[in-house]
C-alpha positions as CSV (number, residue, x, y, z in Angstrom):
1,M,154.7,198.6,185.7
2,K,151.7,196.8,187.8
3,V,149.2,195.4,184.4
4,S,146.0,194.2,184.6
5,V,144.6,192.6,181.7
6,I,140.3,191.9,182.1
7,G,139.2,189.6,179.4
8,T,141.7,186.9,178.9
9,G,140.2,185.7,176.0
10,A,142.7,184.9,172.8
11,M,143.8,189.0,172.1
12,G,144.2,189.2,176.1
13,S,145.4,186.2,177.0
14,I,148.6,187.2,174.0
15,Y,148.8,190.6,176.0
16,G,148.9,188.7,179.3
17,S,151.7,186.4,177.9
18,F,153.8,189.0,176.7
19,F,153.9,191.8,179.4
20,A,155.0,188.5,182.0
21,K,157.8,187.2,180.2
22,N,159.1,190.6,180.1
23,N,158.6,191.1,183.6
24,F,155.5,192.9,184.4
25,D,153.4,192.0,187.1
26,V,150.5,190.5,185.6
27,L,147.5,190.0,187.0
28,C,144.5,188.6,184.8
29,Y,140.2,188.8,185.0
30,D,138.0,186.0,183.4
31,V,135.0,185.0,184.3
32,W,136.0,181.8,182.8
33,D,136.6,180.1,185.6
34,E,138.2,176.5,183.6
35,H,140.6,179.3,181.8
36,V,141.8,181.1,185.0
37,D,142.6,177.8,186.7
38,A,144.6,176.6,184.0
39,I,146.4,180.0,184.1
40,N,147.4,179.4,188.1
41,N,148.1,175.9,187.8
42,K,149.6,175.5,184.9
43,G,150.9,178.9,183.2
44,L,149.6,180.8,180.2
45,R,150.8,179.1,176.4
46,V,150.6,180.6,173.8
47,S,151.7,179.5,170.2
48,G,151.3,180.5,166.5
49,I,153.5,183.0,164.7
50,S,156.0,183.7,167.8
51,G,156.5,180.2,169.1
52,D,155.3,177.8,171.4
53,H,155.9,179.3,175.1
54,T,154.5,178.6,178.6
55,E,154.8,181.4,180.7
56,K,153.8,181.0,184.5
57,K,154.6,184.1,185.9
58,I,151.3,185.2,185.5
59,R,147.9,185.3,187.8
60,A,144.6,185.6,186.8
61,T,141.4,185.9,188.8
62,T,137.8,186.3,189.1
63,N,137.6,188.2,191.7
64,F,137.2,192.1,190.0
65,N,138.2,193.1,192.8
66,E,142.1,192.2,193.2
67,L,142.3,194.4,190.4
68,K,142.9,197.5,192.9
69,D,146.3,199.8,192.6
70,R,147.3,199.2,189.0
71,D,148.7,201.1,187.1
72,L,147.6,200.3,183.6
73,Y,144.4,198.5,182.8
74,I,144.0,196.6,179.6
75,I,140.1,195.9,178.5
76,A,140.1,193.2,175.6
77,T,137.1,191.9,176.3
78,K,134.2,192.1,173.7
79,G,132.9,195.4,172.7
80,D,129.2,194.9,174.5
81,A,130.8,194.0,178.0
82,V,133.2,197.4,177.4
83,G,130.3,199.8,179.7
84,S,130.0,196.8,182.2
85,V,133.4,196.5,182.6
86,A,134.1,200.5,182.9
87,S,130.9,199.7,185.8
88,K,133.5,197.8,188.1
89,L,135.8,200.3,187.3
90,A,134.5,202.9,188.1
91,D,135.0,201.9,191.8
92,F,138.5,202.0,192.1
93,D,140.7,205.3,192.6
94,L,142.3,205.7,188.9
95,S,143.8,209.2,189.3
96,S,147.2,207.7,188.2
97,A,146.0,205.0,186.6
98,I,145.7,204.3,182.8
99,V,142.9,202.4,181.2
100,L,143.1,201.1,177.6
101,T,140.7,200.0,175.7
102,I,141.2,197.0,172.5
103,Q,138.4,196.0,171.2
104,N,136.7,195.2,167.0
105,G,134.4,197.4,166.0
106,L,133.2,200.8,167.1
107,G,131.5,202.4,170.5
108,A,133.8,201.5,173.2
109,A,134.4,204.8,174.4
110,E,131.0,206.0,174.2
111,R,129.7,202.9,176.4
112,I,133.0,203.5,178.7
113,E,131.3,207.5,179.3
114,K,128.3,206.2,180.5
115,F,129.9,204.9,183.9
116,M,133.2,206.6,184.8
117,P,135.3,209.3,183.3
118,T,137.1,209.2,180.7
119,E,140.4,212.3,181.2
120,N,142.4,208.2,182.0
121,V,141.2,206.6,178.9
122,L,143.1,205.4,175.9
123,L,142.1,204.1,173.0
124,G,143.8,200.9,170.9
125,V,143.5,199.1,167.8
126,A,145.3,196.3,167.4
127,Q,146.2,195.1,163.9
128,G,146.8,191.7,162.1
129,F,146.9,188.6,165.2
130,G,144.2,186.2,163.9
131,A,144.1,184.8,167.5
132,S,141.8,182.3,168.8
133,I,142.0,180.1,172.4
134,K,142.8,176.2,171.1
135,A,142.2,175.3,175.0
136,P,141.8,176.3,178.4
137,G,144.9,178.3,179.7
138,H,146.2,178.1,175.4
139,A,145.7,181.3,173.1
140,H,147.3,180.4,169.1
141,H,147.6,183.6,167.0
142,N,148.5,183.7,162.5
143,G,150.1,187.1,163.2
144,M,151.7,189.9,165.0
145,S,151.2,193.2,163.3
146,M,151.3,196.5,166.0
147,I,149.1,197.6,168.8
148,R,148.4,201.3,167.4
149,I,147.3,203.6,170.7
150,G,145.5,207.1,170.8
151,E,143.6,209.7,173.3
152,I,140.7,209.8,172.7
153,N,140.7,213.6,171.4
154,G,143.8,213.2,169.5
155,G,147.2,214.4,169.7
156,L,149.9,213.3,171.4
157,T,151.0,213.3,174.5
158,D,153.7,212.2,176.9
159,R,151.7,209.4,178.3
160,L,150.5,208.1,175.3
161,T,155.0,208.0,174.9
162,T,155.1,205.8,177.9
163,I,152.6,202.9,177.1
164,V,153.5,203.0,173.9
165,N,157.0,202.2,175.2
166,A,155.6,199.6,177.8
167,W,153.9,197.4,175.1
168,E,157.5,197.9,173.7
169,E,159.1,196.4,176.3
170,A,156.2,194.1,176.3
171,G,157.6,192.7,173.0
172,F,154.9,193.9,170.8
173,T,155.2,196.4,167.5
174,S,153.2,199.4,169.0
175,K,153.1,203.0,167.8
176,G,150.9,206.5,169.0
177,F,148.4,208.0,166.8
178,E,147.4,211.5,167.1
179,D,144.3,210.6,165.3
180,I,143.1,207.0,166.8
181,Q,139.8,207.5,165.2
182,Q,141.1,207.3,161.7
183,L,143.0,203.4,162.6
184,I,139.6,202.2,164.6
185,W,137.7,203.2,161.8
186,E,139.7,201.6,159.3
187,K,140.1,198.8,161.1
188,F,136.0,198.7,161.5
189,I,135.8,198.5,158.0
190,C,137.5,195.2,157.7
191,N,136.4,193.9,160.7
192,V,132.8,194.6,158.3
193,A,134.3,193.2,155.5
194,Y,134.7,189.7,157.2
195,S,133.4,189.2,160.7
196,G,129.6,189.0,159.2
197,P,130.7,187.6,156.1
198,C,132.8,184.5,157.0
199,S,129.9,184.2,160.4
200,V,127.0,183.9,157.8
201,F,129.1,181.7,155.3
202,K,131.1,179.2,157.9
203,K,134.3,180.4,156.0
204,T,137.9,181.5,156.7
205,I,138.9,184.6,155.4
206,G,140.7,183.3,152.7
207,E,137.9,181.3,151.8
208,I,135.7,184.1,151.5
209,L,138.4,185.7,148.8
210,N,138.4,182.8,147.1
211,D,134.7,182.5,145.9
212,K,133.8,185.9,144.0
213,D,130.1,185.7,145.8
214,M,130.7,185.7,148.8
215,T,133.8,188.5,148.3
216,E,131.2,190.3,146.3
217,V,128.6,190.6,150.1
218,S,132.2,190.9,151.9
219,I,133.4,194.2,150.0
220,Q,129.5,195.3,149.9
221,C,129.8,195.6,153.9
222,A,132.8,197.4,153.7
223,L,131.4,200.0,151.3
224,E,128.4,200.3,153.4
225,A,130.5,200.9,156.5
226,R,133.6,203.5,154.4
227,K,130.0,205.6,152.7
228,L,129.4,206.2,156.6
229,G,133.4,207.2,157.6
230,D,133.5,209.6,155.1
231,I,130.0,211.0,155.7
232,K,131.4,211.4,159.9
233,K,134.6,213.0,158.1
234,I,137.3,210.4,159.2
235,N,140.1,211.2,157.6
236,F,140.9,208.1,155.2
237,S,144.0,206.7,154.5
238,F,143.0,204.8,151.0
239,D,140.9,205.7,148.9
240,N,140.1,202.8,147.3
241,T,138.3,200.5,150.1
242,E,138.0,197.6,147.6
243,K,141.9,197.3,147.7
244,Y,142.2,197.5,151.2
245,I,140.0,195.4,152.3
246,I,141.8,192.1,149.9
247,D,144.7,193.4,150.4
248,F,144.1,193.0,154.3
249,G,142.7,189.7,153.9
250,N,145.3,188.3,151.9
251,K,147.5,188.9,154.9
252,M,145.1,186.2,156.9
253,P,143.4,184.1,154.9
254,L,143.7,180.9,157.1
255,S,142.3,183.7,160.2
256,K,138.9,182.6,161.5
257,P,137.3,186.1,162.8
258,S,136.3,186.1,166.3
259,M,132.7,186.7,165.2
260,L,132.4,182.9,163.7
261,Q,134.4,181.9,166.4
262,D,131.7,182.7,168.2
263,V,128.8,181.0,166.2
264,E,130.6,177.8,165.8
265,A,131.4,177.8,169.9
266,K,127.2,179.3,169.6
267,R,128.3,182.3,172.4
268,K,126.7,185.6,171.9
269,C,128.9,187.4,169.5
270,E,130.2,191.0,168.8
271,L,127.4,191.7,166.2
272,S,126.5,194.9,167.6
273,S,129.7,196.5,167.7
274,I,130.7,195.4,163.8
275,N,128.3,194.6,161.5
276,G,125.4,196.0,163.4
277,M,126.4,198.9,164.8
278,V,126.9,199.8,161.0
279,V,123.0,199.3,160.6
280,T,122.7,201.0,163.9
281,L,124.9,204.3,162.1
282,G,122.7,204.5,158.8
283,K,119.6,204.2,160.9
284,E,120.6,207.6,162.9
285,L,122.6,208.8,159.6
286,N,119.2,208.5,157.2
287,V,122.0,205.9,155.2
288,K,120.5,202.8,153.8
289,T,122.9,199.7,154.7
290,P,121.3,196.8,152.6
291,Y,124.1,194.1,152.8
292,N,124.6,194.7,156.6
293,S,121.0,194.6,157.4
294,V,120.8,191.0,156.1
295,V,123.7,189.7,157.0
296,S,123.1,191.0,160.7
297,N,119.9,189.8,160.9
298,I,121.2,186.3,159.8
299,I,123.4,185.9,162.3
300,S,120.8,187.3,165.0
301,A,118.1,184.9,163.9
302,R,121.3,182.1,164.9
303,E,121.8,183.1,168.1
304,K,117.8,183.2,169.3
305,E,118.7,179.7,168.0
306,Y,121.0,178.7,169.9
307,L,121.2,180.8,173.0
308,Q,117.4,179.8,174.1
């Protein structure tokens, strides 16, 4: 199977490294020249809970057109870049390919369908990795739970099984789910709980949980998202949202959400897909979201300062 990872940041690097290590033909794409050059010249290093390995059987490019004629396209960009990727993929013949998009937050499928048909698109949820980029050509992760995959419109299909099996062969724990929207929303609630608050307070997840005032902000952000999910009739697997997000956070106390990593590096973050999405949906559904509104406004204000 020929695999392309589009967006070779922290998570994309882990995906690409594992697929290449397990004898898949992997071509990665990114716009970060230093990272691409490091991968091509020295290999892609991944350290953390999986050990410390440099994979040299991997290629990377900054030329999107080199990605033509692949079997599996994994979109691992931030949420707000998914539409741009889809606009480029729309020029390819994807009739015999699968596109799997894995992002934090909500809205990936909607961004894709603005530019291309979604018949060959699957949705994924990465659970419990806590990944970061340490240097060009070097990604690190604190955990490695599961890659969850599903059809946009639900159901279990042969092609879903094929892609799940490919992830398993690449060394991941993976599973196909009949209702992927449930999984996306359940991770969304965790993202909302920690991405924004950690970025505002500039703390790790564990530091948030060790302070009752910061924990309260985290919980209230999550509860606002849960209310919206209930209105949309998402079939959540839990009733106690507070316990769910605290249990989630306690599994990775040292992790810095990618949004905090972006704020610290003074990069544009995926606010619009996470805490900002709660605000957007709240307005659409006429639901007040004061905690997420304040958190989003603070992060937006900081972004304006350092992106000028």
